[in-house]
N, C-alpha and C positions, 0 to 999 in steps of 0.2 A: 210456291216455288221450291223445288228440290235443292237442298244445300249439299254441295259436294263434300266428301269427307275431308278433303285437304283445304277447304275454303279458309282463308285467313292465315294459312301457313306459307312459309317462304317457298318460292318456286323451286321445284326439284329440277335436277339436270335433265331429266327425261323429257320435260316439256319445253325446254329452251329451243329457240329457233336455230336452224342451221343456216347461217348467213351465206355460206358458199352456195348452198342449194338455191336459196332465194335469188342470189345474184345470177346464177347460171340460168334459172328459169326466166328471170326478168329479160335477159337478152335473147334467149333461144326460143322461148315459147311465142308462137305467132297466133293471135286470136282469129277465130273464124266467126264472122257475124251471123252465120246460120244458127249458131247456138246463142240463145238469149243471154246466158250468164257470161259470155265472152265479149259482149258488146259494151260500148260506153253507155253507162246508165247514171244519170245525175239524179240522186235522191234528194233528201232535204238538205244535205250539206256536201254536194259535189259527187264525184265518182270515187268509189272505193273498191278495193279488191286485194288479191294477193297473186304474186307471180306464179306460184305453184299451181293454182287453179286457172291460170291464163285469164285472169280478170284484172290484173294490173301489171302491165308489161311495158317495155320500151315502146312498142307499137302504139299502145294506148296513149302514152304521154305525147309522143310525136304528133299523133292525130288530134288530140285534144288541144294542144298548144297552137297548132296551125289553125284549128277552127277558131280559137280565141283571137288570133291575129287577123283572120278574115273578118270576124265580128267587129274588131276595132276599126278596121278600114271602112266597113260599111257604116259605122256610126261616126266616123271622123274623129276618133280619139287619137290625139297626137302627143299628149303629154307622156311622162315616164310611167312605166309599169313597175310597181313595187312587187318584188318576188320574195316570198318567205318559205321557209321549210322548218319542219320539226325534227325530232331526234329518232324517228323510226328509221330502220335500216334502208328501206326502199326510197325514203324521201331524198337522200343524198344522190342516188342514181337518177331519180326523176328530175332533180334540180339541174343536173348537168344537161340532160336532154332538153329541158325547157329552155335553157340558155342557148343551146345550139339552134333551136328553131326561132326563138325571139330575135337573136342576132341576125339570122339569115333573112328575117322579115323587116330588118332595119328598125326594130322597136328599141327605144331607149329603156334601159332596165337599171333599177337600183336594187341591189341585193346585199346581204350581210357580208362584211369583209371577214377574212381569215376563216372561211368555211364555217361561219357561225350560224346560229339558229335564230329564227324570228317568230315570236308569238303572233297568232292571228290578230289580236286587237291592235298590235303595233302596225300591221299592214293597213287595217281600217283607219286608224288614227292618221297614218302617213298620207293616205289618199285624201282624206278630208282636209288635212292641213295644207297639202299642196293645192288642192282645188279651190281653197278659199282665197288664194292670192294670185291666180293666173287664169288666163283664158284657155290654156292648153290642158284639156281634161286628162287626168291620170286615173289609173285603175290598178288592179292587183291580182296576183295568183298566190294562193297558199297551198303548199304541198304538205298535206297532213291527212291521216285517217282519224284524227281526234284521239279519243281514248281507246280505240280499237287495239286488238292484240298486236304484238311485235311483228308478226308475219305480214301485216297489212300495209297497204299504201293508199294514199288518197290525194285528190287534187280538187280545188274549188276556185271559182272565179268571183272576184268582187268588182263590180262596175264602179263608175265615178261617184256614186252615192255612198261608197265605202262598205256597204253591207253585202251579205250573201245575195247572189244574183237571183232574180225572180224566175218563175217557171218559163216565161216566154223567152228569156235569155238562155237559160240552161237547156231548154228544149231545142233551140236553134243550134247551140254549140254541140249538143249531143248528136243531133242528126247529121251535122256537117262532119263531125269526127267519125261517125260510123261510115259515112260515105268514103272518107279517106281510108278507113280500114278495108272496106270492100274493094277499093282500088289498089290494095296492097301498098298504101302510102304514096301512090302516084299523086303529084301535085304538092306534096309536103316539102317545104324549103328547109334546108339544114346545112350548117357548117360543122366542121370539126370543133371539138370543145376548145382546143387551144386557139383556133382562129376566132371563135365566138368571143372569148374573154379578152381578146386583143382589140376588139372593135371599140371605137371611141365612145359609142353609146352605151356600152355595157360597163357599169360602174359598181365596184365593190366598195361599200361605204359602211359607216356605223349607223345603223337604223335605230339604235337604242336610245342615244343620248337625248335627242329632242323630245321623244316621248317621256322619258324619265323626268326631264326638266320641266315638263308641263303638268306633272301630276299634282302640283300645288294648286292648280286651277280647278280641280275636281274633288280632291281629298284635302282635309285640313291636316297637312303633314306637320306643321309646327305644333299643333295641339298634341298629336301623337308623340312627337319627339319630346316635348316638354313634360308629358305625363310619365315618360319612362316605361310605358307598357312593354312588358317582355313578350316578344313575338317569336314564335317558332315557325319555320318554313320548310316544307318538303316539296321541291319542284317535281318530284316523281320522275326524275331523269329527263325532264322535258325542256322545251325551248326557253322557258322562263328562268332556268337555273342561273344564267349569267346576269340576270337583271337584279336579283335581290340584294347582292352585296353592293351594287352600284346605287340602288335606291336607298339603302341604309346609309351609305357614305354621303350621298347627296343631301339627305335631310336629317342626318343624325339620329336615326332610329335604332332602337335596341333589338336587333334582329339576329337570330341564330339560325343558320341554314343547317338543318339536321341531316341532310342527305345530299352529298355532292357527286354522286355516281352518275356517269353518263355511259350507258351500256346499251347498244342496239338490241340486245337480248332481253333487257329489263330483268336481269337475274336477281336483282335486289327486291323485287316486288313480292308481296304476299298475294296469293291467287284469289280470284273473285269467287262469287257464289257457286259458279259452275265448274270450278277447278281450272279455269283458263287465266292466263296473265292478261289483265286488262287494267290500264292506268286510269281507272274511274275514281275521281276524287270525291264522288258522292257515295261510294260503296264502303260500308263498314269493314268489309273483308279486305279490299285493296288498301284501305287506309289504316289497317290495324297497327302498324308500327308507329305512325304519328299519334294515333289515339292513345297508345301506350305511354307517350311522353307528355300527355296533356297537363299533368300536374307540375311540369317544369316551366310552364309558360302561362301568361295571363290569357293569351289567345294564340292559336296556331292555325295554319292553313296550308293548303296544297293546291296545285293546278294540274290539269291533264297535260299531255305532251305539247299541245299548241297553245296552252294557257288561256283558252277561252272559257273554261269552266272553273268553278271554285269549290273548295271543300273546307268548311269551317269547323274547327275543333275548339271546344271550350271546356274549361276544367270542371264546370258544374254538371255538364251533361254529355261530354264526349263529342262525337261527330254529329253535327246538326243535320236533321232532315232538310233537303234542299228547299222544300215548300215552306218549312218553318223559317228558314233564314230569309227567303224572299219576303215573307210577311213582315218580319222584324225590320228588314232593310227599308221596305216601303214606308212603314210607320215612322221610322227614324228620319228618313230623308224628307218626307213631307211635313215634318214638324221641326226641321232644323235647316232648311234651305230657304232663308227669308227672301232672297231675291228671285225665287222661282215665281212664275205667274200662277195666279190662283186658278187659271183655266186649264192647267196641265192635267193630262190623264195618265192612267196606268195601263200598260199592256200586259196581258198574260195569255198563255196558251190555255185552251179549254180543258186540258187534262191536268192543269195545276190545281192546287188545293182551294177549296171553297173558303178557307179561312182568309185568303187574300180578298175575296169578294166582300167579306164582312169588315175587314180593316179598311178597305177602300170606301165602302159605304159610310163608315163612321167618320172618315176624313172628309167626306163630302166631295170626293174626287170621281171623275168619270172613269169607268172601267171599259176597256176595249179587249174583248175576248176573241182570240183568233185560233186558226188551226195550228197543229204542231209545225214548228219550223221558224227560226229566227228571222227569216226573210220577210215575214209578215209585219215585223216591227220597224223595218228600215225607214220607211217614209215618215213614221211618227217621230223617230229619233232625229232623222235628218232635218225635218222641218221644225223641230223643237216643240211639238204639240204633245208628245208623251214624255213625261219626266222620268219614268222608269219602265223598263220592259224586261220580263223574265219568263223563263220556261222551267218546267218541273225537273228537267235534267241538269240543273245547276248551272245554267247559262243566263247571264243578264248583262245589262248596261244601263247607264243613266246619264243625265245631262250634267254639264259643268255648273259651277256656282252661279254663273251668269245666265243660265237657262239655255245655253247653246249646245250643239251636238259635240260630244267627245269622240265616241265611236258609234258606228251603226252595225257592228258585229258584237258578239259576246265578248266581254272583257273580264276574265277571271282575276286579273291583277288588281283592278280597282275595287272589285267586290271583296277581295281579301283585305285590302287596305281599309275599306269601309268598316269592316268588323273591328279593326283596331281603333278607328275614329269613334265608333259607337261606344266602345269601352272607355276611351279617354274622355269623351264628352259627358257621358252619363254615369260613369262609375259602375255600370252594369254590363255584363257580357251580352252578346246577341241572344244567347240561350235564355238568360234571365228576362230579357226584354220580351222574347217570345212567350215565355211562361206567363207574363202579365197579360199579353194579348189573349192567350188561351183561357185565362181566368175570366176575361171580359167577354169573349166571343164564343166560347165553347171549345171542348177538346175534339181534335180531329183524329180520325183513324183512317190512314191512307195506305194503299197498297197497289203495286203494279205486278202483274204476272203475265207469263207468255203461254199461249196455247198453240198446239200444232195445227197446221192447216195446209192446204195445197195452193199451188200457184194459181189455179183456176178460181179457187175461193177468194184468194187475195185480190184478184182482179175484180171479182164481183162486188167487193166492198164499195168500190167507187160508184156503183149504181144503186146503192141503198136508198130507199125512201122512207120517210117517217111512217107512212101508212102500212108498211110491212111489219111494224111492231104492233102486235095485237094485244099485248099485256096492258092492263089498266093500272096495275099496282107494282111497286118495287119494294120488296122486303117489308110489306105491310102498310106502305104509304101510297097514297094516290100519286100517280105519275103526273108531273107538272109539264114537262117538256120532252119531246122526242126530236132531237136535232141531227140533221145531216149537213147543216151549214153553220158556220160560226156566227154568233150574234153580233160580234164586233165589226165584221167586214163582209158578211154574207158569202164568204168563200167556202167551197166544199171542204168538209172535214176529211173525206176519203174513208169515212167510217160512220160511227153513230155515237151520240151521247144521250143518255136518258137521266132525267133528274126528278127528285122528289123533294119534300120539305126538309128531310133529314139525311139525304145522301144522294149519290149519283154514280153512274159508271159510264165509261167511254170505251169503245173498241175501235181499233184501227190496225191494218196489216203492217208488218215490218217491210221496210224497203229492201232488205238484203237477205232475209231468211224466210223459210216457209213456216212462219208463225204469225198469229195476230196477238196484239197486246191488249190486255184488259187493265184499265185504270179504274180504281174505285175508291170512294171515300164515304165514311159514315161520321155523323156528328153525335152518335149514340155510344156505341161500344164495339169491341172486336167481333162479337158474335153477329151483330147487325151488319158489319162490314163483310163478313164471310157469307151471310145470306145474300147480300147484294151481288157478290161475285158469283155465287152459285146461280142466281137468277139471271145474271148477265149471260152466262154460258147457255142457259136454257133458252133465252131469247134469241141469241145468235143461232143456236141449233134449230130453232123453229122457223127461222127465215131461210127460204130457199135461195142460198147463195150460188 
């Protein structure tokens, strides 16, 4: 991966977004469905785009939200819809449009009062909490492009199970929305914004307090408070910024919020590896400022703008690799949650580190390996059969102390608080805990890189079969498996994974860019890892995509 010369440096004025331009394009640009990149496209986490490229506009939001209303009617969902947004500039514009359509369709809506922001996990928690006590099924919409650059917008739908919608749901909504775009929004119901928020069913409330008050049922908050652990928090200008003071006050935690900036340009960020502003709390470049403060705290952490991802900083090793933290969290939880059933499993994406496999095997726990996308974990968390589910991109969730579901979407807030609990309970940071696992199970060398490709080649990845891979060895070892389906649920990967006794690689196309991603890991050394990556490229090139 090429590192930009400005990576890790404070964003310069020249790359900051022009909010006036974004707003003008949002309202004036009209998508044409004849062009693939202007259609509604639900990837692994909803529809994303930017108004300048005519991929995220008022028309898109009106069509998508009307399609969601139609879907709710078809399914008979009559409970309230929980609506959340993050701090991206386009999110505020999209929330107003969403309320206009939801009100016109007589949907009862709960959204954050005082034009506030709501993390993704709070929407998931709210859906589950509501549906546990009534027969009227609730669902939710989150307006967020996650950690994407400030110019982007995004929207995703969470059905009554609280998690990201499955492909059959998003496929239906996507097709319906594109039909509305083709009809130039004919059939879309809409009120003015002022009329919408005056409807009895549209309620601006505090979505935060009940979630915060429930945290003691999944994290040992008293233990953290009694320990006096010094905690540093950087919300990265995201939806979680208003939560941390309230969490600290509620439970008496020793928390310092080191960055209180809310700026739709995210001008306070240090830029990512490619020179772009990206609020990726797993990136050492985007997290450079918090890492620089690591010696001021016992543990520090950050979230992305919708707070569904976590970034853990420890004084002994700095920013933890997401895979390392997942392994440490799994080991800690399954040895410190005495009321959890012994039959609980662990869910991981098949591009997550093999160190997780070794930890899970040691614990005697079932491993469920699925394709990329948190939607594959929803049922396991909802039913309480998977105790922990995580993905390599720093997203995870787990069960309450009593083994019941907490959220069925990624929750960066509880993963951050878990790091403080781990330190308070064991006296060792998550980084030290991981070092112990590495000493026991072997050192992991892991890397993800992007390779250029074409849209035609990206589409061809979906048709890959194992017998197209003619190689019998990978970096000197006999190939054990050639996978195009995930072993945990037999779902198509949309790419390929090849494994040996001491390493593996996986390839899959990006949902938004003309690149394919190579994930690779070696349990030998860096040179072996690079051999695996080189051979992965050769194998892909040898396949007639």
